[in-house]
N, C-alpha and C positions, 0 to 999 in steps of 0.2 A: 155550522155556525155562521157562515154568510148569509144564507136565507133566512136563519132564525134570529140573529142579533144585529149584523151589519147592515143587511138591506133594509130591515124596517127603520133603522135608525137614519140611513142615508136619505130614503124616500120621504122623511119629514121636510127635507129641505129643497130648494130649487134645483132642478136637475142640472143646469149649466153651472151653477155654483159648487154643487157637489161634485161634479166632472173635474172642475180645477182643483177642487180640495183634494180629490182622490189622486190626480196627478202629482201634487206637492207631497202627499202622503207616502206614495210608493217611491218617489224620487228620494224622500229623506230616509225611508226604512231601508232602501237599497245601498245606501252608503254605510249602514251599520255593518261592521265585520261579521261575517256569518249569515246574515240575513239572506243575501241572494242565494247561497247554498241551500237554505231550508226552503225557499220557493221552489227552486230547482228539484229538490228532493219530493216535495209535495205534489207538484204538478206535472213534471217531465216524464215522458216515457221514452227513452232511447232503443230503439228496435229497427233493425235494418229492413224488417218486413213492411213498415210503415213508409219506407221511402217512396216517392212518385218522382219520375223523370218525365218534365214536360218541358217543351219548347226549349231544349238545351240546358235546363236547370235541374238539379236534384233537389227536391224538398225532402227534408228529413221527416216530415210527416205531413197529411193531407189537409190539416186544420190551420187556417190563417185568421188573422184579425183584419176586418174589412176597413177600407178608407173612412175618415171621419171621426175615429176615435182619437188618433195621433195625427191631427191636422198638420203641425208644424215640426212633425219629427223630433219631439222632445222626449219621449219616453220609450222609444224602440228597444233601445238596448236592455232596459229595465223589463220592459214587457216580454222580452224573449225568455226571460226565467220562467214565465208561467206556461211554457210548453208549446207555444206556438210552431209551426212549420215555416210560416211566412207572415210578415207584416206589411200592410199597406199604409203608406204615408199620404196625407193630402185629404181633400182636393187642395192642390197647389195652384196658385195663379201667378201671373207674372209680377204684379204689383200686389202690395199688402191692401186688405180691404176689410172693413169692420162687419160686413155681412149685414142681414136684416136687423132692424130695431128689435130689442129684448121687450117682453119675454118671448122666446122663439123655440123652445122645446118643452114638450108636454107628455106627461105619463098617462097612458091609458092601463091603469093598474088591473081592471077588471079582465082586459083583453091581452094583458101581457106584450103591451106595444108602446110605441113612441110616435109623437108627431113631431117633426122639426121643420123649420123653416130658417135654417142658420144662414143659407146664402152665401156659401163659399167663404166664410170668414176665415182668414189666415194671415201669416205674417208676410206672405209673398215668397219670391224665389230666394232672395238673399238670407233670408232667416233660416229657411228649410236647408240650404246648402251648408250654412254654418253648423247646423246641428248634424248634419249628414256626414260631415268630416270627422265627426267623433264616433263613427260605427265601429264597433268592436268586432265586427264580423261573426256575431252569434247566429244570425237569422237572415234568411232572404228577404230584401227589402223591395216592395213595390212602389212607384211612383204614380199616384193618381193626380193626373193634370186636367185643368180646365181653363176657361177664359175669365177675364175679369167682368164684371157685372155692367160696366159702363162702357165696355169694347162695343165698337158698331160692328154690324153684321160682316162688311167687307174685310174686318181686320181679325175674325175670330181665328183664322189659321195662324196669322202671325203669333197670336198668343200661346196656341199650342205649340208651335215650333219654339218658341223663345223658352217655354218650360222644358220641353223635350230636350233642347241642346244644352241648357244650362244644368239640367239635373243627370244627364247622360253618364256622367262619371262615377255618379255616387248612388245609383238605384240599380237593380237587378232585372226589373221588367217594367214596362209602362201601361198604364190604363187611360185610355181617352174617354173621359166622364162626359158623356153627351146626353145624359138621361136624367140628371137632377131637377126635380120640379120646383126648386127654390131659387131659381136665378132669374127669375123674370122670363121674357119671352125668349124661346129658344126653338122656334119652329123651324129655324133653318138647320138646327143641329139633328133634327129628325128626318131631313129630307135626303133620300137615298143618294142624289147625284152629289150632294154637297158631302155627305159622308165618305164617299169613294175619293172626292177631291182631296178631303182632310187627310184621310188615312195614307193615300199615296203621296201626298206632301211630307207627312212625318217618316214614311218608309224611305223616300229618297233622301231625307235628311239623315236617317239611320246608316245609309250606305256609305255617308261621308266619314263615318267613324271606324277604325280599325277593328274594334270588336262591337257587333250589332247586338242590340237589345230586344228581347220579345215586346211585341205590341198587342194589347188587348183592348176590346171595346166593351164597355159597360152600358148595358140596355135596361130599359125599364120593365116592370112586370105587368104593365098595363097594355101591352102591344097585342094587337089581334092577329089572327093567323096570317093574314096577307102581309101585315108588317114584319111578322117573324120570317116569312118567307123571303121578304127583302132582305134581311139581316143575313139569312143563308147566301142569298145572292151576292151580298156585299163581301162576306168572307170567301166565297169562292173566286169572285172577281179580283179582289185585292191581295188574297192569301195571306191576310192578317192572321196573327198567330192563336188568336183565342177570343173567347166571348165571356163576360161576367154577367151571370144572370141571377138576381137582377138588383137594380136600384131600389129606392123607395116608391111607394104608391100614392097616387092621388084619390085611389077609389076607396070609398067607406063603406062599402057593402059588408053585411054581416058582422058588424060589431056590436058588443054588448054595452058599450058607452052610449049614453042618451045622445038624442039628437040636440038637445039643449047644450050639453057638454061639448058637443062637437062644433056647434055654432059658436059657442064662447071661444073655443080654441081658433077656430078659422082655417086658413089654408096652411098646406105644409104637406111634406112627405111622410107617409106612414110606414113603419118598420116593425119587426117584431113578429110575433106569432100570428097575427090577423093575416100576414102576407104569405105565410109558409106554403099553402097549396098552390097560390098563383104562381110563385117563382118556381116550385116544382114542375108544374104543368108547362112553363116556359122552356124549363131545361128538357123535359120529356119530348117536347115537340121539336126543338132544336135538334137533339141527338136523334131522333128517330127520322125526321124528315130529310136530314143531312147524311143519314147513314154514319153517322158520329164520325164525321169528316173533320172536325176540329176539337180542341180540347176546350171545356167549359168549367169555369169556376162557379159553384152554386153559392147563392148567398140570399138570405130572406128567411126570416122566422125559425132559425135553427135553436131551440131551446133545450133540446135533449138529444142523446146520441141516436135514438130512431129517427129524429128528424134529418140529422146529418147522413146516416144510412139511406134514407128514403131519398134525398137528392143524388147520391153516388148511384142508387138503383135506377133512378131516372135519367142518368147521364153525365153526373158532374164528376170530374176528375179530382178536382179539389173542393173543400168548402171554406166559406169564411163565416164568422160570426162577428156580431156587434151588440144588437139590442139583447140577445141571449146571453152575452157576457155579463151585461149589467143586471139582468134579472136573476141569472142562474149563478153567477160568479165565477171564478177562475177554474173551479174544479171541472167545468163543463168541457174544457179543451182534453183533459186527461180521460173522462168519460167517454169522448167520442173516439179517441185514439184505441182505449181499451175496447170498446166495441168493434172497432175496424179490426183489431188484432183478432178478436175472438172469431169474426166471420171467416178469417183467413186460416185459422187453425182447423 
């Protein structure tokens, strides 16, 4: 029903507007007695075999919702009913910001992809915290954190630390988002020495809390092997808890969309089916070159259960969906979990 009726209807409208409409619709429906139970009955699989234990956390299944979908932690309690093993909120920045000018998200229907240049639009720390105080404990929550667009390079670390300290009581793990292509110049965020400095600063802050939280690094799918070797070195040196591979891509190779369509859209991060192979190759390289010495969360172009299994085979311990959730609908989560169970039997 989703792909035959709901998606064609939704795709008639602007992607950002339909995103907000969908949020409101799920929020309203979830307040109707019995509807959350129906969602859980349709989409959840509860089986101990699906559990994954990573960096001190027990995930009830390996399928998560990637950051960017629920930026302000508005809908995570309701989205938990759709069978996710974990949900990542954000990217959260210290101060609220509007992000880039609209229109800023575009569908590539023929490619089953999206291009976005949202620019870390979010309500800031205070809004996220107020929403996270309403956590019903249904699902593991990750906090994806970043810097404000107008922050000067010498203050980048302060932004990350501000988010880390404020969100620490409210999330189960953290993701340092240093790879989003939509936040202006971020050359410093790809510099190995600075990344070690940033990670170390956040880890030192982590030690001041009685209960430390796992910290992960989110990387781009466009890194070459030399840069990926640097990522492995960074993980080895800092002992950061894991890596998320990968963010959106600036590469436009191999798209069905016409050159004219892409020029009209302009810059932004590409997600969805077109980056599936790229993100899988990054996962495979990191896993093999590091001798699987750290956990990897695989994300990028997962539209089918086979896509998810391919990433796990490449070395991903967990997977996340975003664009696939939009194109394929909430049944995708259950399909992946059923496929994982089938492999285990």
